N, C-alpha and C positions, 0 to 999 in steps of 0.2 A: 389826575382827577380830583384827589383830595390833598389839600396842601396844609402843612403845618409850618412852624418856624424854621425847621431844619430839613424836613423830609417831605416827599411827595409819595402818595400811594397811587399807583397807575397800573394799567394792564401789563402783563408779562408778554414780551415780544420775542421774536425769533433771535434778535441780537443778544438777549439775556441768557440764552441756552448754554453757552460755554461756561459762564460763571455759575449758573444753577447746577450744571453737571458737577463742577468742582465742589460746590456746597454739599450736594447729595452724596459725594464720595469722600467727604472729610469726616474722619472718625470722631473727632471732638464735637463737631456739629451734630452728627447723628446721635452720639451719646447724650448730649445736652437735651435732646428731644425725648430720650428714654423710649420705653416700649419695646417694639420688636427689635430683634438683633439687627445690627447694621448689616446691610447687604450692598454689594457693589451694583452700580448702574452703568451700563454702556451708554456712551453719548448717542449712538445710533438709536437705541431704544427710547431715550428721552426725546430725541428729535422726531422719531416716528409717532410717539404719543402726542407731541405738540402738533404735528402736521395733521394727524387724524382729527384732533379737536378743532383745529383751524378750518379744515375742510368741511366740518359740520356746519359752520357758519353761526350766526346769531351773536349773542353777547358772551363776554368772558365770565359771567357770574360774579361771585364775590371773592375772587382770588386776586390779590394785589401784589405787585412788586413794590418793595420799599427802596426808594432812591434818595440819595443825598449828594449834592454837588455833582450831579451827573453820573454817580456810581450806583449800580444795582447792588444792594448789600443784603437783601433777604426778601422774604415774602410773608404775607399774612392773609388770613381769610376768615370769613364767616361761613359756616357750613351746617349741615344737619338741621335744616330749618324745620320747625314744627309749626305749621301754619294754623293749627287750632290754638295751641298754647302761646303762640308768638314768642318762641324761644329759638336760640341757635347757639352753636358752639364756635368759639374763637380759637384760632390757631396762629402761631407766629414762630418764625425762625430767623434770627439774624445769622446769615450764613458766612459773612465776612467777619472773622474773629477780630480784626482790627477795630471793629465798631462795637464790640462787646463792652458792657459796663459803662457806657457813656450816655445813656438815656434815650438812645434811638428806639429801642424796643418800647419803652414807656410812651414815647411820642406816637409811635405807630399804633399802639393799643388805644391811646386816647382818640386818635382819628377814626379807628375802626369802631370804637364804641359810639362815637358821634354818628357815623354812618348807620350803625345798627339801630340806634334808638330814634334818630331824627329822620332818616330816609327810608329805613326798612320797617319802621313801626314795630320793633320788637319790644317785648315787655321784660325779658330776661336774657342775659348772655352768660353762658357758662363755659368752663374749660376744665381740662384735667392736665396734670403734669406729674412727674415722679417726684417724690419727696426730696431726692438729692439735688434737685434743680433749685438751689437756694436763690440764685440770681433771678430766675424767672418768677419764683414765688414773691420775692421782694417787689419786682416790677408790677405784678398783678395786684398786690396789696396797695401799692402806691397809686394805682389806677382805680381803686375802689372795690376790687374783688374781695369777697369774704370766703374763708374756707367753710365749705358746707358739709364736707365729709371726707372720709378716707376709706380706701380698700386696703387693708393691711397686707403687706408682702405680695402685692398684686402684679408688680411689674418686674420682669427680669431684665436687668440692665448692667452692663459692664461687670459681669461675674457675680452679681448678688441680686437678691430680691429687695425691692423698694416699695414703699406705700404709693398708691395712686391717690393724689390729692385732688379733690373736686372743689372748684371755686365758682362763685357766681356773683353777678351784680344785677340789681333790678333797675329798671328805668328811673323810678322815683329816687333811688339812691344816687344814680348818675346825675340826674337833674339837680339834686341838692348840692352836688359838688361843683356845678357850673357857676361862673360869675353871675351874680344876681339871683342864684337859685336858692 
C-alpha cells in the first residue's frame, strides 16, 4: 500500500502469522520494545485473534506489515487516535533481527509519518520507548521526533527500571523536513 525505496507497508495477512509468532516469542525483540515483561504466545492464540478480527470484516485499520524483498520483517502502526486534537501514537518493531540497524525502521517511520500527516490529517504524532532503546531513539531523532519528556524509572525491563521517553513530531516540523519544505 505504501512504498519506499526498499520497503512496502501493507496489510498483515494469514501467511505472515508464522513469522509474527516467532517475532512475538523472540526475547531480544520483546526486550527491545520494553514495557511489560515478555510473555510467551501460542501460535493457536495468535491465529485465533487474527481469525476473529478477519471475521469481523471491514478494513485493517492503521496496522502495517513491513516488507522488503518479499520478506515480512516487522510491523508498525498508528493508534490511539485523538480525533479532537488530531494526534496519534506511532509504534514499530523490526522483528527480524537480521534487519536491525540497517535503516529499515527509519524508512518505515518515514512512510508512516507521511501516512499520518498527508492521509490521516494528523497534527502531531507521538511515541514512547524505554531509555535503554538507543537504536530506536536514534531512529526517531533521525525522523524528526523531539524528546518531549521522561517518566523516570517508569518501565521495568530486563531486570531493571528504565525511564519512559516520550517523543513527538508536529506536522509543521515534518513538512519543513520534506523536499521543497
